[in-house]
MARDRENTOR-64034 format. One record per residue (C-alpha): residue in one letter; residue number from 1; x, y, z. Coordinates in Angstrom, 2 decimals, decimal comma. Layout:
% MARDRENTOR-64034
@type:a; seq:NUM; xx:X; yy:Y; zz:Z $
...
END
This chain:
% MARDRENTOR-64034
@type:m; seq:1; xx:-4,02; yy:-25,87; zz:4,44 $
@type:l; seq:2; xx:-2,01; yy:-23,66; zz:6,83 $
@type:l; seq:3; xx:1,22; yy:-22,21; zz:5,54 $
@type:t; seq:4; xx:4,38; yy:-23,34; zz:7,31 $
@type:r; seq:5; xx:7,61; yy:-21,48; zz:6,55 $
@type:r; seq:6; xx:8,37; yy:-24,09; zz:3,88 $
@type:h; seq:7; xx:4,99; yy:-23,67; zz:2,30 $
@type:l; seq:8; xx:5,35; yy:-19,89; zz:2,38 $
@type:f; seq:9; xx:8,69; yy:-20,13; zz:0,54 $
@type:r; seq:10; xx:7,16; yy:-22,32; zz:-2,12 $
@type:a; seq:11; xx:4,25; yy:-19,91; zz:-2,52 $
@type:c; seq:12; xx:6,22; yy:-16,70; zz:-2,66 $
@type:g; seq:13; xx:9,76; yy:-17,61; zz:-3,71 $
@type:v; seq:14; xx:12,30; yy:-14,82; zz:-3,75 $
@type:a; seq:15; xx:10,20; yy:-11,68; zz:-3,67 $
@type:g; seq:16; xx:10,50; yy:-8,16; zz:-4,87 $
@type:a; seq:17; xx:9,65; yy:-6,29; zz:-8,06 $
@type:v; seq:18; xx:13,18; yy:-4,88; zz:-8,48 $
@type:t; seq:19; xx:15,75; yy:-6,42; zz:-10,80 $
@type:v; seq:20; xx:19,01; yy:-7,23; zz:-9,03 $
@type:l; seq:21; xx:21,83; yy:-6,13; zz:-11,28 $
@type:p; seq:22; xx:25,07; yy:-8,14; zz:-11,38 $
@type:g; seq:23; xx:27,28; yy:-5,04; zz:-11,22 $
@type:v; seq:24; xx:26,63; yy:-3,27; zz:-7,91 $
@type:a; seq:25; xx:27,89; yy:0,28; zz:-7,51 $
@type:s; seq:26; xx:28,90; yy:-0,30; zz:-3,90 $
@type:e; seq:27; xx:31,21; yy:2,66; zz:-3,57 $
@type:s; seq:28; xx:28,55; yy:5,14; zz:-4,65 $
@type:w; seq:29; xx:26,02; yy:3,66; zz:-2,27 $
@type:f; seq:30; xx:28,53; yy:3,75; zz:0,61 $
@type:d; seq:31; xx:29,36; yy:7,32; zz:-0,22 $
@type:w; seq:32; xx:25,70; yy:8,21; zz:-0,19 $
@type:m; seq:33; xx:25,18; yy:6,48; zz:3,17 $
@type:r; seq:34; xx:28,21; yy:8,25; zz:4,66 $
@type:a; seq:35; xx:26,64; yy:11,57; zz:3,71 $
@type:n; seq:36; xx:23,04; yy:10,64; zz:4,72 $
@type:r; seq:37; xx:23,39; yy:8,58; zz:7,91 $
@type:r; seq:38; xx:20,23; yy:10,12; zz:9,40 $
@type:h; seq:39; xx:18,19; yy:8,76; zz:6,47 $
@type:v; seq:40; xx:19,41; yy:5,15; zz:6,89 $
@type:a; seq:41; xx:18,33; yy:2,42; zz:9,29 $
@type:v; seq:42; xx:20,10; yy:-0,94; zz:9,12 $
@type:v; seq:43; xx:20,30; yy:-4,35; zz:10,74 $
@type:l; seq:44; xx:22,57; yy:-6,77; zz:8,96 $
@type:d; seq:45; xx:23,19; yy:-10,29; zz:10,39 $
@type:g; seq:46; xx:25,56; yy:-12,07; zz:8,01 $
@type:r; seq:47; xx:28,36; yy:-14,56; zz:7,96 $
@type:g; seq:48; xx:30,87; yy:-11,84; zz:8,81 $
@type:g; seq:49; xx:28,99; yy:-10,55; zz:11,86 $
@type:r; seq:50; xx:26,43; yy:-7,91; zz:12,69 $
@type:v; seq:51; xx:25,95; yy:-4,28; zz:11,73 $
@type:a; seq:52; xx:23,21; yy:-2,11; zz:13,24 $
@type:h; seq:53; xx:22,62; yy:1,60; zz:12,62 $
@type:r; seq:54; xx:19,55; yy:3,38; zz:13,96 $
@type:p; seq:55; xx:17,85; yy:0,01; zz:14,33 $
@type:h; seq:56; xx:14,90; yy:1,40; zz:16,39 $
@type:e; seq:57; xx:14,27; yy:4,56; zz:14,44 $
@type:r; seq:58; xx:11,08; yy:4,50; zz:12,42 $
@type:q; seq:59; xx:11,38; yy:4,88; zz:8,61 $
@type:p; seq:60; xx:8,97; yy:4,41; zz:5,70 $
@type:l; seq:61; xx:8,58; yy:0,75; zz:4,73 $
@type:a; seq:62; xx:6,76; yy:1,02; zz:1,38 $
@type:a; seq:63; xx:5,64; yy:-2,48; zz:0,35 $
@type:v; seq:64; xx:7,96; yy:-4,19; zz:2,91 $
@type:r; seq:65; xx:5,05; yy:-3,57; zz:5,29 $
@type:v; seq:66; xx:3,45; yy:-6,71; zz:3,79 $
@type:l; seq:67; xx:5,60; yy:-8,65; zz:6,24 $
@type:s; seq:68; xx:2,89; yy:-7,99; zz:8,78 $
@type:h; seq:69; xx:0,36; yy:-9,55; zz:6,46 $
@type:l; seq:70; xx:2,68; yy:-12,53; zz:5,90 $
@type:a; seq:71; xx:3,03; yy:-13,06; zz:9,65 $
@type:a; seq:72; xx:-0,73; yy:-13,03; zz:10,12 $
@type:y; seq:73; xx:-1,16; yy:-15,41; zz:7,17 $
@type:a; seq:74; xx:1,49; yy:-17,83; zz:8,35 $
@type:g; seq:75; xx:-0,15; yy:-18,00; zz:11,79 $
@type:g; seq:76; xx:-3,75; yy:-17,82; zz:10,72 $
@type:d; seq:77; xx:-6,49; yy:-20,17; zz:9,51 $
@type:v; seq:78; xx:-6,87; yy:-18,96; zz:5,89 $
@type:a; seq:79; xx:-6,35; yy:-21,76; zz:3,39 $
@type:a; seq:80; xx:-4,04; yy:-21,13; zz:0,46 $
@type:d; seq:81; xx:-6,58; yy:-22,66; zz:-1,97 $
@type:e; seq:82; xx:-9,50; yy:-20,43; zz:-0,80 $
@type:r; seq:83; xx:-10,99; yy:-18,75; zz:-3,89 $
@type:v; seq:84; xx:-11,23; yy:-14,99; zz:-4,28 $
@type:r; seq:85; xx:-13,15; yy:-13,24; zz:-7,07 $
@type:v; seq:86; xx:-10,88; yy:-10,87; zz:-8,98 $
@type:a; seq:87; xx:-13,37; yy:-8,03; zz:-8,56 $
@type:e; seq:88; xx:-13,14; yy:-8,38; zz:-4,77 $
@type:w; seq:89; xx:-9,37; yy:-8,06; zz:-4,97 $
@type:e; seq:90; xx:-9,36; yy:-5,21; zz:-7,46 $
@type:q; seq:91; xx:-11,80; yy:-2,99; zz:-5,50 $
@type:y; seq:92; xx:-8,75; yy:-2,02; zz:-3,47 $
@type:h; seq:93; xx:-6,66; yy:-1,04; zz:-6,49 $
@type:l; seq:94; xx:-6,09; yy:2,69; zz:-6,71 $
@type:g; seq:95; xx:-2,78; yy:2,95; zz:-8,56 $
@type:l; seq:96; xx:0,38; yy:4,74; zz:-7,47 $
@type:d; seq:97; xx:1,98; yy:1,35; zz:-6,97 $
@type:g; seq:98; xx:4,65; yy:1,63; zz:-9,63 $
@type:g; seq:99; xx:2,93; yy:-0,83; zz:-11,93 $
@type:a; seq:100; xx:2,73; yy:-3,53; zz:-9,26 $
@type:h; seq:101; xx:-0,85; yy:-4,47; zz:-9,98 $
@type:q; seq:102; xx:-0,29; yy:-4,82; zz:-13,68 $
@type:a; seq:103; xx:2,71; yy:-7,03; zz:-12,93 $
@type:a; seq:104; xx:0,47; yy:-9,13; zz:-10,62 $
@type:l; seq:105; xx:-2,14; yy:-9,57; zz:-13,34 $
@type:r; seq:106; xx:0,53; yy:-10,73; zz:-15,80 $
@type:a; seq:107; xx:1,96; yy:-13,16; zz:-13,28 $
@type:l; seq:108; xx:-1,45; yy:-14,73; zz:-12,79 $
@type:g; seq:109; xx:-2,22; yy:-14,85; zz:-16,54 $
@type:l; seq:110; xx:-5,08; yy:-12,33; zz:-16,31 $
@type:a; seq:111; xx:-5,56; yy:-10,18; zz:-19,42 $
@type:s; seq:112; xx:-5,90; yy:-6,39; zz:-18,94 $
@type:t; seq:113; xx:-6,80; yy:-4,58; zz:-22,21 $
@type:n; seq:114; xx:-6,91; yy:-1,20; zz:-20,52 $
@type:g; seq:115; xx:-3,69; yy:-1,74; zz:-18,61 $
@type:v; seq:116; xx:-5,42; yy:-0,97; zz:-15,32 $
@type:v; seq:117; xx:-7,71; yy:-3,79; zz:-14,21 $
@type:a; seq:118; xx:-8,49; yy:-7,36; zz:-15,37 $
@type:d; seq:119; xx:-10,72; yy:-7,93; zz:-18,38 $
@type:e; seq:120; xx:-12,66; yy:-10,62; zz:-16,52 $
@type:p; seq:121; xx:-13,43; yy:-9,42; zz:-12,96 $
@type:q; seq:122; xx:-15,66; yy:-12,47; zz:-12,29 $
@type:r; seq:123; xx:-12,80; yy:-14,90; zz:-12,59 $
@type:f; seq:124; xx:-11,25; yy:-16,42; zz:-9,49 $
@type:v; seq:125; xx:-7,77; yy:-16,50; zz:-8,04 $
@type:t; seq:126; xx:-6,64; yy:-18,17; zz:-4,81 $
@type:v; seq:127; xx:-5,46; yy:-16,70; zz:-1,55 $
@type:g; seq:128; xx:-2,08; yy:-18,28; zz:-2,12 $
@type:e; seq:129; xx:-1,79; yy:-16,54; zz:-5,48 $
@type:l; seq:130; xx:-2,66; yy:-13,20; zz:-3,86 $
@type:v; seq:131; xx:0,00; yy:-13,71; zz:-1,19 $
@type:s; seq:132; xx:2,50; yy:-14,46; zz:-3,98 $
@type:v; seq:133; xx:1,81; yy:-11,35; zz:-5,98 $
@type:m; seq:134; xx:1,66; yy:-9,24; zz:-2,81 $
@type:v; seq:135; xx:5,24; yy:-10,22; zz:-1,94 $
@type:r; seq:136; xx:6,77; yy:-10,71; zz:-5,40 $
@type:h; seq:137; xx:5,35; yy:-7,58; zz:-6,93 $
@type:g; seq:138; xx:4,27; yy:-5,39; zz:-4,01 $
@type:d; seq:139; xx:0,63; yy:-5,33; zz:-5,10 $
@type:f; seq:140; xx:-1,09; yy:-3,04; zz:-2,62 $
@type:a; seq:141; xx:-4,59; yy:-4,24; zz:-3,57 $
@type:a; seq:142; xx:-3,66; yy:-7,85; zz:-2,77 $
@type:g; seq:143; xx:-2,23; yy:-6,66; zz:0,57 $
@type:d; seq:144; xx:-5,42; yy:-4,77; zz:1,45 $
@type:w; seq:145; xx:-7,64; yy:-7,73; zz:0,56 $
@type:l; seq:146; xx:-5,52; yy:-10,06; zz:2,63 $
@type:g; seq:147; xx:-5,23; yy:-7,52; zz:5,49 $
@type:r; seq:148; xx:-8,99; yy:-7,26; zz:5,67 $
@type:r; seq:149; xx:-9,53; yy:-11,03; zz:5,42 $
@type:l; seq:150; xx:-7,01; yy:-11,66; zz:8,25 $
@type:g; seq:151; xx:-7,95; yy:-8,66; zz:10,36 $
@type:v; seq:152; xx:-4,44; yy:-7,25; zz:10,24 $
@type:a; seq:153; xx:-4,39; yy:-4,20; zz:12,53 $
@type:v; seq:154; xx:-2,53; yy:-1,81; zz:10,25 $
@type:p; seq:155; xx:-3,81; yy:1,02; zz:8,04 $
@type:a; seq:156; xx:-4,79; yy:-0,10; zz:4,53 $
@type:f; seq:157; xx:-2,43; yy:0,79; zz:1,70 $
@type:s; seq:158; xx:-5,42; yy:2,19; zz:-0,20 $
@type:a; seq:159; xx:-6,28; yy:4,48; zz:2,74 $
@type:e; seq:160; xx:-2,86; yy:6,07; zz:2,43 $
@type:v; seq:161; xx:-3,33; yy:6,56; zz:-1,34 $
@type:l; seq:162; xx:-6,73; yy:8,14; zz:-0,73 $
@type:r; seq:163; xx:-5,17; yy:10,55; zz:1,72 $
@type:l; seq:164; xx:-2,63; yy:11,64; zz:-0,90 $
@type:v; seq:165; xx:-5,16; yy:12,07; zz:-3,72 $
@type:l; seq:166; xx:-7,97; yy:13,73; zz:-1,71 $
@type:g; seq:167; xx:-5,89; yy:15,59; zz:0,84 $
@type:r; seq:168; xx:-7,97; yy:14,13; zz:3,65 $
@type:s; seq:169; xx:-8,54; yy:10,82; zz:5,39 $
@type:v; seq:170; xx:-11,29; yy:8,61; zz:3,98 $
@type:e; seq:171; xx:-12,34; yy:5,14; zz:5,12 $
@type:v; seq:172; xx:-11,61; yy:2,55; zz:2,46 $
@type:e; seq:173; xx:-15,08; yy:1,01; zz:2,91 $
@type:r; seq:174; xx:-16,66; yy:4,33; zz:1,99 $
@type:y; seq:175; xx:-14,55; yy:4,55; zz:-1,16 $
@type:v; seq:176; xx:-15,57; yy:1,02; zz:-2,15 $
@type:d; seq:177; xx:-19,25; yy:1,65; zz:-1,64 $
@type:d; seq:178; xx:-19,57; yy:5,29; zz:-2,92 $
@type:p; seq:179; xx:-19,50; yy:5,70; zz:-6,74 $
@type:r; seq:180; xx:-19,34; yy:9,49; zz:-6,44 $
@type:l; seq:181; xx:-16,26; yy:9,29; zz:-4,20 $
@type:r; seq:182; xx:-14,61; yy:6,97; zz:-6,66 $
@type:l; seq:183; xx:-15,27; yy:9,49; zz:-9,46 $
@type:e; seq:184; xx:-13,79; yy:12,27; zz:-7,33 $
@type:v; seq:185; xx:-10,66; yy:10,22; zz:-6,71 $
@type:l; seq:186; xx:-10,32; yy:9,50; zz:-10,41 $
@type:g; seq:187; xx:-10,69; yy:13,16; zz:-11,25 $
@type:r; seq:188; xx:-8,04; yy:14,27; zz:-8,72 $
@type:f; seq:189; xx:-5,32; yy:11,81; zz:-9,77 $
@type:p; seq:190; xx:-3,90; yy:14,07; zz:-12,54 $
@type:d; seq:191; xx:-3,34; yy:16,84; zz:-9,93 $
@type:v; seq:192; xx:-0,96; yy:14,80; zz:-7,79 $
@type:t; seq:193; xx:2,50; yy:16,22; zz:-8,38 $
@type:d; seq:194; xx:5,80; yy:14,38; zz:-8,04 $
@type:e; seq:195; xx:6,72; yy:16,56; zz:-5,07 $
@type:a; seq:196; xx:3,40; yy:15,71; zz:-3,44 $
@type:r; seq:197; xx:4,16; yy:12,01; zz:-3,87 $
@type:r; seq:198; xx:7,59; yy:12,34; zz:-2,29 $
@type:s; seq:199; xx:6,22; yy:14,32; zz:0,61 $
@type:w; seq:200; xx:3,44; yy:11,75; zz:1,11 $
@type:a; seq:201; xx:5,89; yy:8,80; zz:0,91 $
@type:r; seq:202; xx:7,81; yy:10,23; zz:3,86 $
@type:e; seq:203; xx:4,68; yy:10,02; zz:6,02 $
@type:t; seq:204; xx:3,33; yy:6,67; zz:4,95 $
@type:w; seq:205; xx:3,34; yy:3,37; zz:6,94 $
@type:a; seq:206; xx:6,58; yy:3,05; zz:8,89 $
@type:g; seq:207; xx:8,55; yy:0,64; zz:11,04 $
@type:t; seq:208; xx:12,05; yy:-0,05; zz:12,32 $
@type:a; seq:209; xx:14,90; yy:-2,01; zz:10,91 $
@type:a; seq:210; xx:14,97; yy:-4,14; zz:14,03 $
@type:e; seq:211; xx:11,30; yy:-5,08; zz:13,62 $
@type:v; seq:212; xx:11,71; yy:-5,81; zz:9,88 $
@type:n; seq:213; xx:14,79; yy:-7,97; zz:10,42 $
@type:r; seq:214; xx:13,02; yy:-9,96; zz:13,18 $
@type:t; seq:215; xx:9,89; yy:-10,50; zz:11,11 $
@type:c; seq:216; xx:11,96; yy:-11,53; zz:8,09 $
@type:r; seq:217; xx:13,63; yy:-14,23; zz:10,17 $
@type:e; seq:218; xx:10,22; yy:-15,48; zz:11,27 $
@type:v; seq:219; xx:8,20; yy:-15,55; zz:8,07 $
@type:l; seq:220; xx:10,23; yy:-14,83; zz:4,94 $
@type:d; seq:221; xx:12,43; yy:-16,96; zz:2,79 $
@type:g; seq:222; xx:14,02; yy:-14,73; zz:0,21 $
@type:v; seq:223; xx:13,81; yy:-11,02; zz:-0,42 $
@type:v; seq:224; xx:11,06; yy:-8,38; zz:-0,19 $
@type:v; seq:225; xx:11,51; yy:-4,92; zz:-1,64 $
@type:g; seq:226; xx:9,46; yy:-1,80; zz:-1,19 $
@type:v; seq:227; xx:9,81; yy:1,33; zz:-3,33 $
@type:l; seq:228; xx:8,01; yy:4,67; zz:-3,15 $
@type:p; seq:229; xx:9,11; yy:8,08; zz:-4,32 $
@type:g; seq:230; xx:12,32; yy:8,83; zz:-2,40 $
@type:v; seq:231; xx:12,05; yy:5,57; zz:-0,38 $
@type:v; seq:232; xx:13,66; yy:2,14; zz:-0,70 $
@type:a; seq:233; xx:13,18; yy:-0,64; zz:1,86 $
@type:v; seq:234; xx:14,75; yy:-4,11; zz:1,69 $
@type:g; seq:235; xx:14,05; yy:-7,12; zz:3,88 $
@type:v; seq:236; xx:16,06; yy:-10,40; zz:3,47 $
@type:n; seq:237; xx:16,11; yy:-13,79; zz:5,00 $
@type:v; seq:238; xx:18,37; yy:-16,32; zz:3,23 $
@type:p; seq:239; xx:20,58; yy:-19,16; zz:4,44 $
@type:e; seq:240; xx:23,49; yy:-16,76; zz:4,70 $
@type:g; seq:241; xx:21,74; yy:-14,41; zz:7,15 $
@type:s; seq:242; xx:19,04; yy:-11,77; zz:7,44 $
@type:a; seq:243; xx:18,86; yy:-8,04; zz:6,89 $
@type:a; seq:244; xx:16,68; yy:-4,97; zz:6,98 $
@type:v; seq:245; xx:17,87; yy:-1,80; zz:5,18 $
@type:l; seq:246; xx:15,57; yy:1,17; zz:5,12 $
@type:v; seq:247; xx:16,55; yy:4,40; zz:3,31 $
@type:r; seq:248; xx:14,72; yy:7,60; zz:2,52 $
@type:e; seq:249; xx:15,42; yy:10,83; zz:0,59 $
@type:v; seq:250; xx:17,12; yy:8,69; zz:-2,05 $
@type:d; seq:251; xx:16,88; yy:8,02; zz:-5,79 $
@type:e; seq:252; xx:14,47; yy:5,02; zz:-5,74 $
@type:g; seq:253; xx:15,65; yy:4,07; zz:-9,22 $
@type:r; seq:254; xx:18,75; yy:2,58; zz:-7,57 $
@type:a; seq:255; xx:16,80; yy:0,05; zz:-5,52 $
@type:g; seq:256; xx:18,13; yy:-2,91; zz:-7,58 $
@type:e; seq:257; xx:21,74; yy:-1,91; zz:-6,70 $
@type:l; seq:258; xx:20,87; yy:-1,75; zz:-3,02 $
@type:v; seq:259; xx:19,29; yy:-5,23; zz:-3,05 $
@type:g; seq:260; xx:22,44; yy:-6,66; zz:-4,61 $
@type:l; seq:261; xx:24,65; yy:-4,88; zz:-2,10 $
@type:v; seq:262; xx:22,65; yy:-6,14; zz:0,87 $
@type:r; seq:263; xx:22,84; yy:-9,73; zz:-0,42 $
@type:r; seq:264; xx:26,60; yy:-9,42; zz:-0,87 $
@type:a; seq:265; xx:27,00; yy:-8,03; zz:2,65 $
@type:l; seq:266; xx:25,56; yy:-11,19; zz:4,10 $
@type:v; seq:267; xx:28,18; yy:-13,38; zz:2,49 $
@type:e; seq:268; xx:31,20; yy:-11,08; zz:1,99 $
@type:p; seq:269; xx:32,77; yy:-9,67; zz:5,23 $
@type:a; seq:270; xx:34,42; yy:-6,87; zz:3,23 $
@type:v; seq:271; xx:31,04; yy:-5,61; zz:2,05 $
@type:l; seq:272; xx:29,57; yy:-5,87; zz:5,55 $
@type:r; seq:273; xx:32,53; yy:-3,87; zz:6,72 $
@type:g; seq:274; xx:31,68; yy:-1,26; zz:4,08 $
@type:f; seq:275; xx:28,26; yy:-0,76; zz:5,67 $
@type:q; seq:276; xx:29,86; yy:-0,53; zz:9,13 $
@type:v; seq:277; xx:32,46; yy:2,06; zz:8,08 $
@type:s; seq:278; xx:29,97; yy:4,13; zz:6,06 $
@type:l; seq:279; xx:27,49; yy:4,35; zz:8,91 $
@type:s; seq:280; xx:29,90; yy:4,74; zz:11,86 $
END
């Protein structure tokens, strides 16, 4: 069955692995934006009007890049009930996803004794389930499986992680097929410093707020959130409007606050005005 927008909403719901807190520290976010305008790209289309700031400047997208996978899925010929062996999905799991893969396993009821991969790699999940955990939890492995299945013409998430860990570019297919390379990657993981992760996150897959906002309106119903060290990206499409807010060089632990602030901006003209004033 092909996914219409309605089917996509039913499959994915409101996405994002970040908790939206009821109390949003809007003033502190607006203060930060005022002092860091060059690190922010925004398109907000809400009930109170439109705000755009650096809409065509490229910024890191983190897991929000899965919108390109959603677009290919919504317009492709892959059935939601197609079965996928867990091992085929997990061959793309490398870590450095903030616990997204473990959250995906829990969401699908798959036990993981070692806290890394599923206990039963020969079990099956469906494509629709992989799409759901890709969007809801930002599971990079699900994104890479789907990207390869659909022929999405963007670099694999796992290729970016390999570049960070190894310090060089490696084809994902070689990693999957070469046990010695997999051992090398495993051995190098402990050497990856926090500063290296932040530097890497600045140079990962990127896009513009204008592109994200447009794609949200086309294929998303709800919210998608991407978080990497120093990077937060938010895409929204709800009845009240749509938005793309991309920030870098920020405390990613405040992502939940930003999601809440963006949602408020779409329905409260005063909050939308706060964005406009802070970024003007």
